[in-house]
C-alpha positions in Angstrom: 0.0 0.0 0.0 2.8 2.4 0.8 4.6 1.5 -2.4 1.5 2.4 -4.4 1.3 5.7 -2.6 5.0 6.6 -3.2 4.7 5.6 -6.9 1.6 7.8 -7.4 3.3 10.6 -5.6 6.3 10.4 -7.9 4.1 10.2 -11.0 2.2 13.3 -9.8 5.4 15.2 -9.2 6.8 14.3 -12.6 3.5 15.3 -14.3 3.4 18.6 -12.4 7.0 19.4 -13.3 6.5 18.5 -16.9 3.6 20.9 -17.4 4.6 23.8 -15.2 5.6 26.9 -17.3 6.2 30.5 -16.7 6.7 33.4 -19.1 7.7 37.0 -18.8 7.3 39.5 -21.6 9.2 42.8 -22.0 9.5 45.2 -24.9 12.8 43.6 -25.8 12.5 39.9 -25.0 10.3 36.9 -24.0 11.8 34.6 -21.3 10.7 32.0 -18.9 10.6 28.2 -18.3 8.8 25.5 -20.3 8.0 22.0 -19.2 10.6 20.2 -17.1 12.2 23.6 -16.2 13.8 24.3 -19.5 14.8 28.0 -19.5 14.4 30.1 -22.6 15.4 33.7 -23.4 14.2 34.9 -26.7 15.0 38.4 -28.0 12.0 40.0 -29.6 13.9 40.3 -32.9 14.3 36.5 -33.1 10.5 35.8 -32.8 8.9 35.3 -36.2 5.4 34.3 -35.1 3.1 33.7 -32.1 0.2 31.2 -31.9 -1.8 29.2 -29.5 -1.2 25.6 -28.7 -3.1 22.7 -27.1 -3.6 22.6 -23.3 -4.2 26.4 -23.1 -0.7 27.2 -24.3 1.3 29.7 -26.3 3.6 28.7 -29.1 6.4 31.1 -30.1 8.2 30.5 -33.4 11.8 31.4 -34.0 14.3 30.5 -36.7 15.4 27.7 -34.3 12.0 26.1 -34.0 8.8 26.4 -31.9 8.8 26.8 -28.1 5.6 26.0 -26.3 4.4 27.2 -23.0 1.5 25.0 -21.8 -1.1 25.4 -19.1 -1.0 29.2 -19.1 -3.9 30.8 -17.2 -3.7 33.9 -19.4 -2.7 32.4 -22.8 -5.0 34.7 -24.8 -3.6 37.8 -23.2 0.0 36.6 -23.7 -0.8 35.9 -27.3 -2.2 39.4 -27.7 0.7 41.2 -26.0 3.4 39.4 -28.0 1.4 39.8 -31.2 1.2 43.5 -30.6 4.9 43.8 -30.0 5.6 42.0 -33.2 3.3 44.3 -35.1 5.0 47.4 -33.6 8.4 46.0 -34.5 7.2 45.5 -38.1 5.7 49.0 -38.3 9.0 50.5 -37.1 10.9 48.8 -39.8 8.5 50.2 -42.5 
């Protein structure tokens, strides 16, 4: 019985760690942690697109690939903010 409890506790911890993400957005960069604590730091100039992803997430596309931040309470707001920053950057270039 104790072994089952310990196994379930470990599985719960791994699942929680796998899906815990945080993100911070400034006018120059997007940084934070994705699942399993992977740290990312993306200069705004390296971001080519922003989208939504499964599990209430945000997907940021760079030339290196797609970085997904899942289980974000405010995914729509994050998408809007980064999208607006990308539009402002494009307007400044023109």
